[in-house]
C-alpha positions, 0 to 999 in steps of 0.5 A: 306292575311294581314289586316291593322288596322287603327291607331285611328285618327279622320277624321271628322274635319278640324281644321281651323285658320285665319291669316289676309286675309289667312285661313289655314286648316288641312286636314287629309289623314291617319295615321302611327304608329311609333315604338318609340325605332326604330324611335328614337334609342337614346331614352329609354323605360323610355322616353315613360312612363312619363306623358309628353311623347307622348301617345302610343297606345295599341300596343306600337306605337306612332299614328301619323296622315298624314296631309296636310295644305291648305292655302287659300288667296282670290281666290287662294289655296295652298296645302302643301304636299299631304298625302300618297294617296289611299294606305295601308300597315299592320305592318307586310308588312312595315319596323321595324320603323313603324307599320300600315300605310294608307292614302286615306282621303285627297280628302274627307277632301278637299271636306268637306271643300268646295274645289275641287282639281281643285281649288288648283293652287300650291302644295308645298312639304316639301320633296318627301317621300311617305307620303307627295306626295301620291296624288301629282303624278299619280299612272300610265300612264293612271291615271289623276292628282288629282290637274290638275291646280297646279304647283308643288314646292320643293327644287332643291335638292328634284327635283334632285332625279328625281323619281317624275319628270313628263312631265305632271307636271309643277315644280318649284325649291324654295330656302330660301326666295322665295315667292311661294304663296302670303305671303308664303316663302320657308325656307331650313330645311335640314337633314330629306332629303337633300332638306327638306324645311319648308314654312313660312306664314306671315300674320295678324301680325303673322307667321305660320311655316309648318316645315314638318318632322323636328319634328315628335313628340312633345317629340323631342323639349325636345330631339332635339339631338335624332337621327331619324332613317329616317333622311338622314343626322342626324347631319344636322337634329340635327342642323336644329331642334335646329334652328327651335325650336329657331324660333318657340319660337319667339313671334307671331309664330305658327306652323303646325306639319304634324305628331303631334297627339294631334293637328297639329296646335300649338305653342312652349313655354318654361316652366322651360327652356324646350320647350313644344308644346301647341296645338291651340284650333281651 
């Protein structure tokens, strides 16, 4: 029997930010350990020992949260990604790029925020990897949907994979520029998967970009050309990272980073010519 040691991620707080009439809240479902040299094979040990590098845990992994973003506007609610679900896997049972992996906290985080899963009318997926769709689809034919009222949104290329289709779910294919929720538009950001999509909320004179897995850790802003082992189209992913970084440094732009440990809400600023992530104090 194997035992999963959960990475040291705190679940007790839901960081919330207001943008005009919108309220965005980070909901943490679980966490995963990323092996720095396997996840980023172009990196070296020296890249992870500097003062400005991501902190490694006691076992030498990058602790990365698995989060979702709740967007509320008046009486409506959108959820961007749905975590890993009620699952866990010990490091010896996963693949070489990761260590311990677990989910299960999203419903509690949602309830702590005062929302019920039935309040969600739209679920938007950046892509259909397991750590982004875990609570979105029933685990078996007799398992009810957690979000019974929600229409599901992803790119046509993601839905074309077919594995996540279900007659019990209303799905919609979104392309760049499509408004999928009041103030929220889809933006193609391919590379991690063919149909990977970012979502851009414009409200209150600012915009917030939920960029999914375009970046997994802040270190990639200084090294956008690093290959990520899990990117389906590495060359396209590099182009997307460069384009996304340019967008994130524009004025009045904030971001939601699904897997950033320090804070998934932040902004990107250039310091001495190097883009650096700054967490929002929310």
